[in-house]
N, C-alpha and C positions, 0 to 999 in steps of 0.2 A: 613517223619517217615515210616517204613517198614509195609506192610500189615502183620497181622497173619492169616495165612492160615491154614484151617483145611480139613483134606484128607477126600472126600467123598465116592470116590469110582473108581474101574477100571475094564476094561473089560479084562486086559491083566494078565494072570497067574503070570507073576515073578513081578507086581506091577510097571511095568515101564509105559512107555506112552502106549496107551491115558489113560489119568485120568482126573477127576474132582477136584476141590478145592473148598471151600468157603470162603470168606473175613470174620472173625469171628466178624467185625465190621459193616460192610454195607450189608452183605448177598450176595454181589456180587459173581458171579461164575468165576473161573479160569479155562480154559481149556487148558490142555496138549496134544498134539499131532504132527503128522507130519506136516512139514511146507508146505503149498501151494507156490512155487517159479516158477512156469512155467508161462511166461509172457503172454500167449494166456489166461489161465485160470484167472489170477487176472484182465485182461482187462474186463472178464464178470462180474465182482464184480460192486457194486454200491457206491458210495457217501463215496470213499476211504479217510480217513483225514490221515494226516502226522503222523507216528508211530505207526498205525496201522498193525498188522501181520495177519496171516490166517492159521490155522491149519486143518487137517483132522482127524476126530473122527468116529468110528462106530456110526449108528443108536442107536444099542442096548445100547451103554454107555448112552444116553443121555433119553432113555426110561427107563432105569432101575437105574439110579442115580442122574437125574436131579431133582432139589428141585421142587416140587408142590405148596408149602405152600406160596404165594406171598400175601403180604400186598399190598393192592391198596388204593389209595385216592377214597372215594366215588363220584361217579359222578352224580350229582343232576340235573335233567331237569326241566323245568318249567310246570305248568299244560297244558300250551297252546302245547307245545313240546309234551307232553304225550298224548292229544287228538290227535294230528297229527299222532302218530303212527298206529292209527286206519285206516286212510287213506293210508298211505304209505305202509303198511304191504302187501305182495306179495300172501301168500296162507293162513296161518293159526294164529288164536289169541287164546290162551287158557289161562283161568282163574283159579285159585285156590282160593276159599274164604274159610277163617277159621274162622271168627269172629263169636261171638253171637250177635253183635249188629253194626250198621252203622249210625252215627250221621246224616249224608246226608239223609239216608232214612227217619228218624223221623221228619225231617223239612217239608216233602211232604205232600200235602192233600190228595194222595191216602193212604199214612200210616195213616193218621188221620182218614179216612175214614175205614180204614181195622181194627183199633185198637178199632172203635165203633162199628163193626160187621156189616159194611155196605160194598156193591160192591166197589173196589177201583176206576172203572171207568176209567180204562187205557186210555191214548190218544195215539191211534196206529198212528197219525199223527204228534205227536212232532219232533221236528228236530232230537233228538237222534234216534227215530224209521225209520225215514225218511232214516237217513245216513247208519243204519244198514241193511234196505232193500237193498238201492244201493250197499254197499259193497258186501252183499250176492249175488245179481244178479251178480256180476262179476265172482262167482265162489269161493270167499273167505269163509272160515269156521270161525265161532265163537263158541268156545265151552267153557264151564265151568263145574267144579266139586265142590259143594259147601257141606260144613262139617255142620252135624247137630248135636246138644246134644239132649240128650236124659233124661228129657223132653226138647221140643224144647224151646229157648225164643221168644218171640213175634216177634223181629225182623227176625229170620230165618223163622218163620211161614208166616211173610210178602213176604219174598224173596221166598219163596216156590209159594205162589200165584203168585208173580211177574213171575214166570218161565213161565205161561201161555201167557205173554205180550212177554217177549223175544223170545219165541218159535215162535209167530206169525212173528216176524221181523226177523227169521233167525238164532237164536241163539241154540244151541242144550246145553241143562242142564242136569246134572246129579248128583245124591248125593250120599252120603256115611255118616253112623252115625261115630260119632268121635271115639268111640271104633275101629271100623273097620280102619279108617284112620291111629289111632296109631299103630294098629298091622301092617300095612304096612309101617310104618316108615315114613309118609307124613311130610313135615315141617310144623309146626305152623306159618305160614306168609300167606300174600296174595301178589299175583303177577301174573301179565299177563306175558306169554311167547308169543314172534312174531318170526313167520317164523322159530322156532327152533333153534334161534340164538341170540337172546337177552332178556334179561328179565326187566322188569318195576317192580321194587319191592316196594309195596304199605307201606308208614310209617304212623302211626297213632298216634295221640297225647292221652293224659289221658282222653279227653272226647269222645273218639272214633271218632274224625274229621281225615280227611286224611291233613297230614300235608305237606309231601313232596314226591316225586318220586324220586327213585335211578335206576340210568340205570347201568345194567351189560351186558359187553359182554364177560367175561374170559370164554375159552372154558371148562375149568373144572366145573366151575357153570352152566353153560347153559348145559352141557350133563347130568350131575346129574338131571337138571329141567327136562329134557327129559324123563330120565328114572322113575322121579316120576311121572310124567304125566300119563305116558304108564300105569304105575301101577294104579294110581288113576282111569283113564278112563277105564280100563279092568273091575275093581270091582264094581265102581259106577252103579247106577241104574238109567233109565231115570226118568223124574222128575213125570211124571203122575204117574209110576208104585210105586214110592216110596211115592207119596202123599196118596196112599191107604193105606199105613203102617202107617201113621202117624195120630193118633187119632186128631180128634178135639174138642177142650176146649173153642172154641169160641161161 
């Protein structure tokens, strides 16, 4: 059966080649342009299959008209693979935290003590703390922007206190009120951005448990995440300074 093609656009004033078309059923793109026939040029191409042809088009055609809304199957990674990202990163790990509570925090002894009005008694020699110190000593940066409601939830107050421990082992944590995050257009999602090239998007269940981690390498999504990080980091306040703005009701 013949494809049903939809005209997308062309950089030619008379609407001849070069031109892009879209398959209306599959979304695949058909490219019209000057054929590449020089044997020396073809010899430089890779993995040529029988029946394949090659055309030349201006870069502006792809920049102006190539579709950017690509539907991709989610790539899920195991928790072990997720943890390994913190060891294999080259230079930066950035986290945006937006939730009012995290079930994993509430299961800890430090949370129980904090909720009871006691000192959490952080263990700075735990495996997590040792790993952060080791990675930070290699020159790697660990940064977080945490979003806080007004008034804050108990879980958010706990994490504000927790920022002291994280700071001791090399993390730089800053805060934004939720109203400011909304004004900046920050996403309402939790994610790590590693080396400005890959996103680990965290998914949570109804009881605020982490259920799975989605790995995203789409350049458009990653570029947007980098822009959101830059905006959040610019306006966010270091945790000690921010903590002075938050009245204690404990």
